[in-house]
N, CA and C of each residue as an Amber inpcrd file, in Angstrom:
protein
   498
  -7.9880000  55.7330000  22.0910000  -8.2590000  54.2900000  21.7090000
  -8.1990000  54.0360000  20.3870000  -7.3090000  53.0850000  19.9450000
  -7.2020000  52.6290000  18.6250000  -8.1430000  51.2670000  18.5420000
  -9.1630000  51.5240000  18.2810000 -10.2320000  50.5230000  17.9670000
 -10.4910000  50.2980000  16.5870000  -9.8150000  48.7600000  16.2520000
 -10.2190000  48.4410000  14.8510000 -10.9020000  46.9780000  14.9970000
 -11.7200000  47.0910000  13.3440000 -12.7220000  46.2650000  12.9750000
 -11.8920000  45.2140000  12.2220000 -11.6470000  43.8670000  12.3440000
 -11.0220000  43.1310000  11.0740000 -12.2550000  42.4160000  10.7150000
 -11.7530000  41.9870000   9.1530000 -12.4250000  41.2970000   8.8050000
 -12.2590000  39.6560000   9.2520000 -13.3400000  38.5020000   8.9390000
 -13.1950000  37.2450000   9.1540000 -11.9620000  36.9860000   8.5100000
 -11.7650000  37.1750000   7.1630000 -10.6280000  36.7170000   6.4490000
  -9.0610000  37.1110000   7.0470000  -9.1220000  38.3270000   7.2070000
  -8.1670000  38.9190000   8.1930000  -7.6910000  38.1190000   9.4330000
  -8.6520000  37.7920000  10.0940000  -8.2300000  37.2030000  11.1180000
  -8.1120000  35.8190000  10.8620000  -8.7300000  35.2230000   9.8770000
  -8.1570000  33.5770000   9.5460000  -6.7400000  33.7770000   9.0270000
  -6.4210000  34.9350000   8.3120000  -5.2410000  34.9400000   7.7200000
  -4.0810000  34.8680000   8.7740000  -4.2190000  35.6480000   9.7710000
  -3.0510000  36.1160000  10.7620000  -3.3990000  34.4590000  11.7350000
  -4.3830000  33.9950000  11.8910000  -4.4500000  32.9210000  12.7640000
  -3.4420000  31.6730000  11.8570000  -3.6620000  31.7090000  10.4290000
  -2.9600000  30.5690000   9.7010000  -1.6070000  31.1620000   9.9760000
  -1.1260000  32.3280000   9.6410000   0.1620000  32.7080000  10.1760000
   0.8460000  32.2890000  11.1300000   0.0440000  32.3350000  12.3380000
   0.3080000  31.8660000  13.4980000   0.6060000  30.4830000  13.6510000
  -0.4110000  29.7390000  13.2590000  -0.0250000  28.3930000  13.2150000
   1.1560000  27.9950000  12.4120000   1.5570000  28.6940000  11.3160000
   2.8560000  28.0110000  10.4610000   3.9830000  28.9580000  11.1940000
   3.9410000  29.9260000  12.0800000   5.0720000  30.6990000  12.3910000
   6.0990000  29.7320000  13.2740000   5.2760000  28.6310000  14.0050000
   6.2030000  27.7630000  15.0200000   6.4290000  28.7570000  16.4620000
   5.9780000  29.9760000  16.6480000   6.1490000  30.7760000  17.6410000
   4.8710000  30.6390000  18.5450000   5.3510000  31.1150000  19.7870000
   4.4190000  31.2000000  20.7460000   3.3160000  32.4050000  20.5780000
   1.9520000  32.2390000  21.2130000   1.2010000  33.1380000  20.9330000
   1.5280000  34.3750000  21.4020000   2.2480000  34.3830000  22.4980000
   3.0130000  35.6980000  22.8750000   3.9350000  36.2800000  22.1090000
   4.9440000  35.6120000  21.5100000   5.7170000  36.0470000  20.7060000
   5.2700000  36.4770000  19.4080000   4.0480000  35.6900000  18.8090000
   3.6930000  35.9480000  17.3630000   3.0430000  37.5760000  17.7710000
   2.4790000  37.6530000  19.1130000   1.6480000  39.0060000  19.2700000
   2.3630000  40.1360000  19.0780000   3.4380000  40.0040000  19.6030000
   4.8680000  40.8870000  19.8060000   5.3360000  41.5530000  18.5490000
   5.5490000  40.1010000  17.7820000   6.3320000  40.3860000  16.2740000
   5.1350000  41.1700000  15.3660000   4.0510000  40.9340000  15.6050000
   3.0230000  41.3460000  14.5970000   2.4530000  42.5580000  15.2980000
   2.7550000  42.8030000  16.4090000   1.9910000  44.4330000  17.1280000
   0.5000000  43.9210000  17.4100000  -0.0840000  42.9500000  17.5700000
  -1.3720000  42.4070000  17.8770000  -1.1600000  42.1970000  19.5740000
  -2.4010000  42.6720000  20.0120000  -2.7110000  42.2120000  21.2280000
  -2.7210000  41.2940000  21.4040000  -2.1920000  40.1700000  22.6350000
  -2.2730000  39.0220000  23.2340000  -3.6470000  38.7010000  23.1630000
  -4.3460000  39.3920000  24.0410000  -6.1670000  38.8300000  24.2830000
  -6.4950000  38.7170000  23.2530000  -6.4630000  39.8620000  22.0550000
  -7.0790000  39.5150000  20.8310000  -6.5990000  38.3380000  19.9800000
  -5.7590000  37.9160000  20.1180000  -5.2400000  36.4590000  19.1980000
  -6.0030000  35.6650000  19.8960000  -5.8670000  35.5460000  21.2300000
  -6.5790000  34.9520000  21.9530000  -8.2520000  34.5260000  21.8410000
  -8.7880000  35.8650000  21.6200000 -10.0200000  35.8620000  21.1680000
 -10.5500000  35.5640000  20.1380000  -9.2910000  35.6750000  19.0820000
 -10.0120000  35.1710000  17.6220000  -9.8260000  33.6870000  17.6560000
  -8.6880000  33.4230000  18.0240000  -8.7680000  31.8830000  18.3910000
  -9.7430000  30.8880000  18.8130000 -10.4640000  31.3890000  19.9490000
 -11.6530000  30.9870000  20.5260000 -12.7560000  31.0770000  19.6910000
 -12.9020000  32.3280000  19.0300000 -14.1970000  32.5990000  17.8200000
 -13.9510000  31.5440000  16.9230000 -12.7510000  31.4340000  16.3760000
 -12.7900000  30.4480000  15.2560000 -12.6640000  29.0400000  15.7190000
 -12.2470000  28.9870000  16.7630000 -12.1860000  27.3080000  17.2900000
 -14.0710000  26.9370000  17.7570000 -14.6730000  27.9610000  18.2460000
 -15.8420000  27.7190000  18.4960000 -17.0670000  27.7240000  17.0360000
 -16.4210000  28.2790000  16.1360000 -17.1570000  28.6510000  14.9420000
 -17.5240000  27.5520000  14.1020000 -16.7050000  26.4930000  14.5200000
 -16.5420000  25.4900000  13.4430000 -14.7860000  25.3770000  12.5590000
 -14.7850000  26.3900000  12.3790000 -12.9930000  26.5100000  11.6220000
 -12.5340000  26.0000000  12.4610000 -11.5640000  25.1730000  11.7330000
 -10.4520000  24.3670000  12.4460000  -9.3820000  25.4130000  12.1890000
  -9.0700000  26.2080000  12.8060000  -7.8470000  27.4010000  12.7310000
  -7.1930000  27.3010000  14.3000000  -6.6470000  26.0110000  14.4800000
  -5.5380000  26.1080000  15.6920000  -4.3130000  26.3320000  15.5930000
  -3.5610000  26.6410000  16.6200000  -1.9820000  26.6590000  16.1620000
  -1.5450000  25.5710000  16.0600000  -0.4580000  25.4860000  15.2330000
   0.3020000  24.3200000  15.2750000   1.3510000  24.2310000  15.9480000
   1.4030000  23.4930000  16.9860000   2.5420000  23.5780000  17.9560000
   3.3700000  22.0520000  17.7380000   4.6550000  21.9320000  18.2910000
   5.1610000  21.2310000  18.4690000   4.7570000  19.9020000  18.6410000
   3.4380000  19.9420000  19.0650000   2.9480000  18.6200000  19.6650000
   2.3770000  17.7440000  18.0610000   2.0170000  18.7250000  17.2290000
   2.0370000  17.9420000  15.9340000   2.9700000  17.2900000  15.3530000
   4.2360000  17.4020000  15.9290000   5.2610000  16.4760000  15.3410000
   5.6770000  15.1960000  16.3250000   4.9070000  15.0430000  17.2430000
   4.8860000  13.9760000  18.0580000   4.6520000  12.8080000  17.3880000
   5.2940000  11.9870000  17.8310000   4.9190000  10.2710000  17.2310000
   3.8090000   9.8650000  17.8610000   3.3790000   9.2480000  17.0200000
   1.9900000   8.1180000  17.4590000   2.2510000   7.4560000  18.8390000
   3.4530000   7.1420000  19.2640000   3.5960000   6.4610000  20.4460000
   3.4940000   7.5530000  21.3900000   3.9530000   8.5630000  21.2090000
   3.8580000   9.4880000  22.2030000   2.3510000  10.1410000  22.5940000
   1.8430000  10.2380000  21.3110000   0.5120000  10.7960000  21.8470000
  -0.4160000   9.5840000  22.3200000   0.1030000   8.4090000  21.9850000
  -0.8360000   7.3300000  22.6340000  -0.3660000   7.4250000  23.9880000
   0.8680000   7.8010000  24.5500000   1.2250000   7.7600000  25.7930000
   0.4850000   8.7820000  26.5510000   0.2550000  10.1210000  26.1180000
  -0.2370000  11.1790000  26.5730000  -1.8250000  10.8580000  26.9640000
  -2.5810000  10.1950000  26.0520000  -3.9310000   9.5470000  26.1210000
  -3.6350000   8.5760000  27.2960000  -3.0640000   7.7370000  27.5700000
  -2.9310000   6.8670000  28.3410000  -2.7950000   7.5520000  29.5950000
  -1.6910000   8.5040000  29.9740000  -1.3620000   9.2070000  30.8390000
  -2.7620000  10.0580000  31.3430000  -3.4840000  10.6710000  30.6430000
  -4.4670000  11.4420000  30.8370000  -5.7450000  10.5420000  30.7730000
  -6.0580000   9.7010000  30.5820000  -7.3160000   8.9990000  30.6060000
  -8.0080000   9.0030000  32.0060000  -7.3400000   8.9130000  32.7070000
  -8.1610000   9.1660000  34.3440000  -7.8290000  10.3220000  35.1150000
  -7.9830000  11.3190000  34.3130000  -7.5940000  12.7670000  34.8200000
  -9.0480000  13.5320000  34.7560000  -9.1700000  14.1110000  35.6850000
 -10.4190000  15.2060000  35.7270000 -10.2040000  16.2840000  35.1250000
 -11.3780000  17.0870000  34.1660000 -10.9110000  17.9760000  33.2030000
  -9.9710000  19.4090000  33.8880000 -10.1460000  19.4980000  35.0980000
  -9.0100000  20.3490000  35.5540000  -7.8340000  19.9480000  35.3570000
  -7.5010000  18.4990000  36.0380000  -5.9310000  17.9380000  36.2630000
  -5.5470000  17.8530000  34.7810000  -6.7970000  17.6910000  33.5630000
  -6.1290000  17.5180000  32.2540000  -5.5930000  18.7510000  31.6370000
  -6.1540000  19.9510000  32.2320000  -6.0370000  21.2990000  31.7740000
  -4.5620000  21.4660000  32.0760000  -4.8160000  21.5070000  33.5310000
  -3.2070000  21.5140000  34.1040000  -2.0340000  20.7350000  33.4030000
  -2.6010000  19.4220000  33.0720000  -1.4720000  18.5900000  32.2800000
  -1.1340000  19.3930000  31.1830000  -1.8700000  19.6950000  30.5180000
  -1.8600000  20.3270000  28.9910000  -0.9890000  21.5070000  28.8150000
  -1.2870000  22.6030000  29.7380000  -0.4410000  23.4340000  30.2650000
   0.9100000  23.2830000  30.3110000   1.1100000  22.3070000  31.3250000
   2.6490000  21.5620000  31.6690000   3.0940000  21.3640000  30.1640000
   2.6640000  20.6720000  29.2130000   3.0200000  20.0730000  28.0880000
   2.8960000  20.9140000  26.9190000   2.0840000  22.0220000  27.0420000
   2.0800000  22.9950000  25.7450000   1.3830000  22.1590000  24.8520000
   0.0660000  21.6890000  25.3710000  -1.1900000  21.2470000  24.5810000
  -2.3170000  21.8010000  24.8100000  -3.2310000  21.2770000  23.8620000
  -4.5740000  22.0190000  24.2810000  -5.4630000  20.4740000  24.5000000
  -6.4620000  20.7240000  25.4300000  -7.3150000  19.7490000  26.0370000
  -8.1360000  19.0300000  24.8830000  -8.5020000  19.9480000  23.5730000
  -8.9510000  19.1850000  22.7370000  -8.1470000  18.3830000  21.7190000
  -6.8830000  18.7850000  21.8880000  -5.8410000  17.9870000  20.8590000
  -5.7890000  16.5500000  21.7740000  -5.7830000  16.4190000  23.0900000
  -5.6280000  15.2370000  23.6990000  -7.0170000  14.3580000  23.4780000
  -8.1230000  15.0190000  23.4590000  -9.5360000  14.4850000  23.1660000
  -9.1870000  13.9960000  21.6280000  -8.7650000  14.8820000  20.9250000
  -8.9980000  14.2870000  19.3820000  -7.8110000  13.3600000  19.2010000
  -6.7100000  13.1060000  19.8970000  -6.1860000  11.8390000  20.1180000
  -6.4630000  11.0350000  20.6140000  -7.3500000  11.0570000  21.5910000
  -8.0440000   9.8240000  22.1840000  -8.9870000   9.3010000  21.3880000
  -9.8250000  10.0520000  20.5210000 -10.8080000   9.7310000  19.5690000
 -10.2220000   9.1780000  18.4140000  -8.8120000   9.5460000  17.7140000
  -8.1520000   8.5820000  17.1420000  -7.5240000   7.5710000  17.2600000
  -7.3190000   7.0810000  18.4540000  -6.9190000   5.8310000  19.0880000
  -8.1860000   5.0950000  19.1550000  -9.3260000   5.0830000  19.6120000
 -10.3710000   4.6440000  19.8140000 -10.6900000   4.1650000  18.0900000
 -10.8580000   5.3860000  17.2570000 -11.5150000   4.8840000  16.0320000
 -10.3080000   3.9520000  15.4120000  -9.0270000   4.1370000  15.6980000
  -8.1480000   3.4010000  14.8420000  -8.1360000   1.7080000  15.3000000
  -8.4910000   1.7270000  16.8490000  -9.0780000   0.3940000  17.1690000
  -9.9550000  -0.2870000  16.3800000 -10.8860000   0.5470000  16.8220000
 -12.5030000  -0.1590000  16.4030000 -12.2170000  -0.3530000  14.7250000
 -11.8990000   0.5250000  13.9090000 -11.6650000   0.1130000  12.4160000
 -10.7190000  -1.0350000  12.2180000  -9.8490000  -1.2190000  12.6950000
  -8.8570000  -2.3110000  12.7200000  -9.3960000  -3.5270000  12.8190000
 -10.1450000  -3.6520000  14.1550000 -11.1630000  -4.6650000  14.6700000
 -12.4120000  -4.7330000  13.1190000 -13.0030000  -4.1440000  13.1430000
 -13.9330000  -4.5900000  12.4350000 -13.5700000  -4.6990000  10.8940000
 -12.6460000  -4.1410000  10.0800000 -12.2620000  -4.4240000   8.9640000
 -11.2340000  -5.9230000   8.8260000 -10.3930000  -6.4110000   9.9090000
  -9.9230000  -7.7500000   9.7540000 -11.1020000  -8.8880000   9.5290000
 -12.4940000  -8.2550000  10.4240000 -13.4030000  -9.2970000  10.6550000
 -14.3850000  -9.5750000   9.3960000 -14.5060000  -8.2230000   8.8120000
 -15.5010000  -8.0450000   7.4040000 -14.8080000  -8.0960000   6.6200000
 -13.7970000  -7.1730000   6.4610000 -12.8380000  -7.4490000   4.9070000
 -12.4200000  -8.8210000   4.6870000 -12.5040000  -9.3270000   3.4830000
 -11.7770000 -10.4210000   3.0110000 -11.6720000  -9.9590000   1.3560000
 -10.4530000 -10.2780000   0.9960000  -9.7940000 -10.3080000  -0.1630000
 -10.2970000 -10.7340000  -1.2940000 -10.3610000 -10.5540000  -2.7110000
 -10.8950000 -11.4040000  -3.5200000 -10.2650000 -12.6720000  -3.8030000
  -9.0750000 -13.1670000  -3.2630000  -8.2790000 -14.2100000  -3.5110000
  -8.8460000 -15.3720000  -2.3980000  -9.6260000 -14.8610000  -1.1510000
 -10.3260000 -15.3200000   0.2450000 -11.8620000 -15.9320000  -0.3560000
 -12.3810000 -14.6920000  -1.1410000 -13.7910000 -14.8800000  -1.5030000
 -13.8130000 -16.2810000  -2.6480000 -12.5450000 -16.2220000  -3.7950000
 -12.4380000 -17.1870000  -4.3640000 -12.2120000 -18.5700000  -4.1080000
 -11.3300000 -18.3290000  -2.9290000 -10.9880000 -19.8930000  -1.9660000
 -12.4700000 -20.6900000  -1.4700000 -12.9710000 -19.3890000  -0.6860000
 -14.1800000 -19.8130000   0.1080000 -15.2250000 -20.3660000  -1.2220000
 -15.7220000 -20.1420000  -2.0300000 -16.4190000 -20.4390000  -3.2120000
 -15.8630000 -21.5560000  -3.5420000 -14.5350000 -21.9820000  -3.5560000
 -13.9510000 -22.9750000  -3.8450000 -14.1910000 -24.1260000  -3.3300000
 -14.1820000 -23.8300000  -1.7820000 -14.2870000 -24.9930000  -0.9900000
 -15.5310000 -25.2010000  -0.3680000 -16.7010000 -24.1480000  -1.2000000
 -17.6780000 -24.5990000  -0.8350000 -18.1290000 -25.5840000  -2.2420000
 -17.6890000 -25.3480000  -3.2970000 -18.4050000 -26.1590000  -4.6080000
 -17.7640000 -27.6160000  -4.1970000 -16.5120000 -27.7970000  -3.5230000
 -15.9250000 -28.9810000  -3.2980000 -16.4840000 -29.8600000  -2.3420000
 -17.3170000 -29.0070000  -1.0790000 -17.5820000 -29.8170000  -0.0620000
 -19.1990000 -30.0100000  -0.7260000 -19.8340000 -29.3620000  -1.3140000
 -20.7650000 -29.8640000  -2.2970000 -20.5390000 -31.0280000  -2.9850000
 -19.6770000 -31.2580000  -3.7590000 -19.2320000 -32.5680000  -4.3350000
 -19.1850000 -33.4820000  -3.7670000 -18.3210000 -33.4230000  -2.9780000
 -18.0180000 -34.4520000  -1.4550000 -19.3000000 -34.9380000  -1.1090000
 -20.5540000 -34.2980000  -0.4720000 -21.3680000 -34.9760000  -0.0310000
 -22.2660000 -35.4010000  -0.9960000 -22.3210000 -34.7700000  -2.4910000
 -23.1880000 -35.7540000  -3.7050000 -22.2550000 -36.9750000  -3.8570000
 -21.1820000 -37.1920000  -3.5690000 -20.3610000 -38.1610000  -4.2480000
 -20.6330000 -39.2920000  -2.6210000 -20.7980000 -38.5410000  -1.4560000
 -20.6230000 -39.6840000  -0.3620000 -22.2980000 -40.1400000  -0.8490000
 -23.2530000 -39.3270000  -0.9540000 -24.5710000 -39.8770000  -0.9960000
 -24.3820000 -40.9410000  -2.1840000 -24.0780000 -40.7280000  -3.5370000
 -23.8570000 -42.0400000  -4.3610000 -22.9730000 -43.1610000  -3.9780000
 -21.9800000 -42.8030000  -3.0580000 -21.1540000 -43.9470000  -2.9370000
 -22.2870000 -44.9210000  -1.7220000 -22.8350000 -44.2920000  -0.7610000
 -23.7770000 -44.8960000  -0.0610000 -24.9190000 -45.5760000  -0.7390000
 -25.6910000 -44.9940000  -1.6260000 -26.4150000 -45.5000000  -2.3370000
 -25.8580000 -46.9730000  -3.2730000 -24.9590000 -46.7780000  -3.8860000
 -24.2040000 -47.7350000  -4.4840000 -23.8110000 -49.0740000  -3.3070000
 -23.6250000 -48.6260000  -2.2280000 -23.3900000 -49.6130000  -1.1060000
 -24.6070000 -50.3820000  -0.9390000 -25.4340000 -49.6810000  -0.2900000
 -26.8850000 -50.2980000  -0.1940000 -27.3430000 -51.1200000  -1.6340000
 -27.1290000 -50.1810000  -2.6170000 -27.8210000 -51.5340000  -3.6930000
 -27.1140000 -52.7230000  -3.6200000 -25.3870000 -52.8610000  -3.4360000
 -24.7860000 -53.9310000  -3.5400000 -25.2030000 -54.7920000  -2.0640000
 -25.2210000 -54.1940000  -1.2080000 -26.0640000 -55.1900000  -0.0640000
 -27.3240000 -55.8210000  -0.4590000 -28.2090000 -54.9570000  -0.9810000
 -29.3220000 -55.6400000  -1.6840000 -29.5250000 -56.4130000  -2.4560000
 -28.3340000 -56.3460000  -3.2210000 -28.3550000 -57.2170000  -4.5130000
 -27.9150000 -58.7240000  -3.9120000 -26.4970000 -58.1590000  -2.7720000
 -26.2230000 -59.8480000  -2.1470000 -27.2290000 -60.5250000  -1.4900000
 -28.1990000 -59.6730000  -0.6450000 -29.1900000 -60.2020000   0.1370000
 -30.3270000 -60.9820000  -0.9480000 -30.4100000 -60.4840000  -1.9930000
 -31.5370000 -60.6700000  -3.2430000 -31.0060000 -62.0150000  -3.5410000
 -29.5750000 -62.2460000  -3.7850000 -28.9780000 -63.4760000  -4.3350000
 -29.0660000 -64.2180000  -3.4210000 -28.9450000 -63.9950000  -2.1860000
 -28.7930000 -64.9190000  -1.0030000 -30.0160000 -65.5880000  -1.0690000
 -31.2940000 -64.8890000  -0.6690000 -32.4540000 -65.1360000  -0.9900000
 -33.0200000 -66.1190000  -2.0490000 -32.7460000 -66.1420000  -3.0840000
 -33.0830000 -66.7680000  -4.2120000 -32.1300000 -68.3490000  -4.4340000
 -30.7850000 -67.9340000  -3.7970000 -30.3300000 -68.9100000  -3.8290000
 -30.7420000 -70.3710000  -2.6910000 -31.3750000 -69.4210000  -1.4810000
 -32.1080000 -70.3940000  -0.4040000 -33.4040000 -71.0660000  -1.3130000
 -34.0630000 -70.3040000  -2.1310000 -35.4380000 -70.8520000  -2.5420000
 -34.8560000 -71.9510000  -3.7060000 -33.9080000 -71.6390000  -4.4720000
 -33.5570000 -72.6910000  -5.0730000 -33.0200000 -73.8700000  -4.5510000
 -32.5530000 -73.8580000  -3.6210000 -31.9340000 -75.0610000  -2.9010000
 -33.2690000 -75.5960000  -2.2050000 -34.0750000 -74.8400000  -1.9850000
 -35.4690000 -75.7080000  -0.9780000 -35.9690000 -76.6080000  -1.7770000
């Protein structure tokens, strides 16, 4: 029994080569002379340890619309049904979940940024509008005061004319 131990760097290098080859795991294993189950266990080991060394499949060449379509199609599926769907399409459930999170994040960030973000021009415009509104209020008060003084002046003149006539 030929039982070999490989370093983490070697395993990572093989998995990177696999991801760049465009071959299926089976074809790659045959080409490199590595046991198929060994490759699968290395993939599992690296995916669970937090290293993101996953096979780059043709699904990475999918358009945004196609990815969104997959997310919509799988939204109501159970975990088992999702796994079956992914096997049929040559995907991993993690990919679909990642796409789903990207859709959610993309929608959320667009909504938040459109409400919260203002351009420098908009800030300048808003500041100018506030200044103009403040000036308009001040002039309205001054006009109201002038009108009141005019009315009072007329009443005062009318009062004194009545006094003089008496």
